N, C-alpha and C positions, 0 to 999 in steps of 0.2 A: 374655422372650426365651428361646428354646429353645437349650439347650446341645448341642453335638455333641462326643461323646467327652470330656465334661467341660470343653469349651472354649466360650466365648461365641462368638457369630456373628463378631464382629470378630477374635477370636483364631484362629478356624478359617480365616477368609479370609486372615489374615496367613500362616498355615502353608501354605496352598495357594499363595500367591505366592512364598514362600521355596522351596517344593518345585519350582515351575515354573522358577525361575531356576537352581537347582542341577542339576536333571535335564537342562536344556538344555545347561549347561556340560559335564556328564559325557558327553554324546553326542558331543562333539568334542574334549575334553581328551585329550591323548596318554596312551597306556597304558590309561586307563580306558575309552576308546572302542573298544578292540580288539574284533574280532568274537569272539575266544576267550572274552571275558567275557560270560556269558549275560545276556540282557536283563533277566531277573528279578533277577539279582544286582546289575546296574547300577542298577535302580530301587530295590532294597533299600538299596544304598549311598547313593543320592540321598535316600531317606527318612530314613536314619539321620543323615546330615550335616545335613539340613534340621531334624530334631528337635533336634540339638545347637545349631545356629546360631539356631533360632527363639527360644530362650530370651533371646538377647541383642539381638533385633531389636524396635524399638519397635512396638507393636500399632497397626494401622490405626485411626484415631480413631473412625470410625463405620462401620457396615456399609455395604457398597457395593451399589448396584443390580446386577441381573443383567448389564446392558450394561456398566456400569463395571467389574465383576469380570472379564468377558471381555476387555475392553480392557486391564486391568491384567495379566492372565495373558499376553496376547499381547506386552505390553511386556517382561515378565520373560523370556519365551522368546527374544525378539529380543536382549536384552542378553546372555543366556547364550550364544546362538549366536555373537555377535560376539566375546565373550571367548574362547570355545573355539576359534574360528577363528584368533584371534591366537596363541593357545598352540600351535596346530598348524603355524604358518608355518615355524618352524625345521625341523621334520621334513620338510615339503614341499621346502624349500630343499636339505636334505641328499640327498633322493631325486633331485632334479633334478641336483645336482652329480654324483651317482653315475651317472646316465644319460649325462652328458657323457663320463665316463671310459669307459663301455660303448661309446659311439659311436666313440671313438678306438681302443679296444683290439680292437674287433670282436665284442663280445658283444651288440651291440644286436639281433641277429637271434634271440637266445635269450631268450624271455620266461618269467617265472614269475609265479605268482599271489601277490599280497600280501594276506594275510588281514586286515591292519589297514585297508586302504583298499578292499578288494574290487575290485581292478583288477590288470591285468598290468603288471609292472614288469621292468626288466632286472636282471641278476645283481648287478652292483656297486651299482646303485641300491638293491636290497633289502639288501645288505650294509651300506651307509651308513645305511639306515633303522634297521636292527637295532643298529648301533653307536651311533647317536644315542639309541635307547631305553635302552641299557645305561648310557651316560654320564648320561642324564637321571635314572635311578634312583640311580646311584652318587653323583651330586653333590647328592642330596636336593632336586632342583629340583621334584619333584612336591609336596613340602611347601610350596613357595612358592605353588603353585597352590591348594592347600587353604587356605592363609592368605588368598589372594586371594578365595576364595569368601566367607569370613567377613568380610573387610574390605569387600567390595563393597556390603554393606548399610549401611555407614557412609558410603561415598562416594556411592552412589546409593540413597537411601532409597526405601521403598515408598510408593505403589503405581505411580507413573509414571516415565518416563524422557524425556529430550530426545534429539533426533536432529539435532545440528548438521551442517552440510554439511562441515565440516573434518575430521570423523572418518575418512571414507573416504580422504582424502589422507594423513592421519597413518598409517593402516594400510598404504597402499601404500608410503610412505616407509620405514616400518619393515621391510617385506618386502625392499625394495631394499637396505637396509643389511645385513640378515641374509644375503641371498643373496650379497652381496659378501664377507662374512666367511667364509661357507661355501665359496665358490669358492677362497679362499686355501688351504683344506685339500687340494683336489684339483689346485691349480695345478701343483705339482711333477710330478704324474702326466701331466697334459695336456701340459706342456712337454717332458717326457722322450719321450713318444710322438710329439710333433711332430718332435723331433730324429731319432728313429728312422725316421720316414717320410721325412724329408729324406735321411738316409743311404741308405735303400733306393732312393730315386729316383736318387741318384748311382750306386749299384751297377748299377741297371738300364741306365743310360746307358753305363757302362764295360764291363759284361759283358751285352750284350743276350741272349745264349743262356741266361742264368740265369732260372729261373722265380721272379720276385720274389714272386708271390702265395704260392707254396708255402713259400718261405723266410721271407717277411715275416710271415706269420700267427703262427707260433710265436714268432718274435722279438718281435713286439709284445705278445703275451700274457705272455712271460717278463719283459720290461722293465716292462710295466704293473703286473704283480702285485708285483714286487720293489720298485718305487718306491712303490706304494700301501702296502705293508707298512711301508716306512720313514717314510711321511708320516702314519701313524695317530696318533702322539703329538700331531700338531697338532690333531686332533679333541678330544683330552682337554684341550688347553689353551684352545681357542677356543670350544667348545660351551657350557661352563658360563657364560661371559660372555654368550653369545647367549640362553641361558635366563633369565638374570637381566634382560637387556635386554627380553625378552618380558614379564616380570612388570612392569617399569617402564612399558612401553607399555600394558599392560592398565590400570594405575593411571591413566595420563594419559587414556586413552579414557573410563574411568569418571568421572573428574572432569569431562570435557567433556560427558558425558551426564547429569549431575545435573540434575534437573528443577527 
């Protein structure tokens, strides 16, 4: 049997499968998937994590055929993408909540480029996304994901995975609960802007000669920004629990996908 880099064929195939799963995860994991992180650095990080994790992963019993190896790599990539997608759902929910505030406050017409998602987002949506990233790092939630990478090989051993029909429903249910929690962060802002719009509507009826558009736009911005600043502590309270729940959901999904 020919050794590759001092590894047997079975050991080398095991490393390839570990690297495929880890690299796929890092492509979607928050922070690590940012476009500011060079692709070479991301692949280097995936290789370093794979080299560390590989030591604790049971070696594939026997060398796989070329077809079986390709199927196994595809399975590991699919698992990594699913787990990375679950980890990014909290950030997606935060961005959506910020866009709701932008719609109410009048900033929806001003779009900026989000380098993380490579798409156009609104101003408050980008602010909420940046806030989630800061809390994510400050609460050490990224360490939970790194622990999840190592633990995934115990929950879903190599080389194959299962794809039960209930996984998609579980992910959708998790996103619904996270979105509900995140909307609680911006609910004070949305409610305050709603009351401001009602007040402006009454003013327009009482004083028709007043230009409500000219007066209302700065009023909405002022009220929205003040209430948003006052509600920021809610994010520091609710988001760490959401990140922890994301880790639990990843654990549940992996247990369901055990082959």
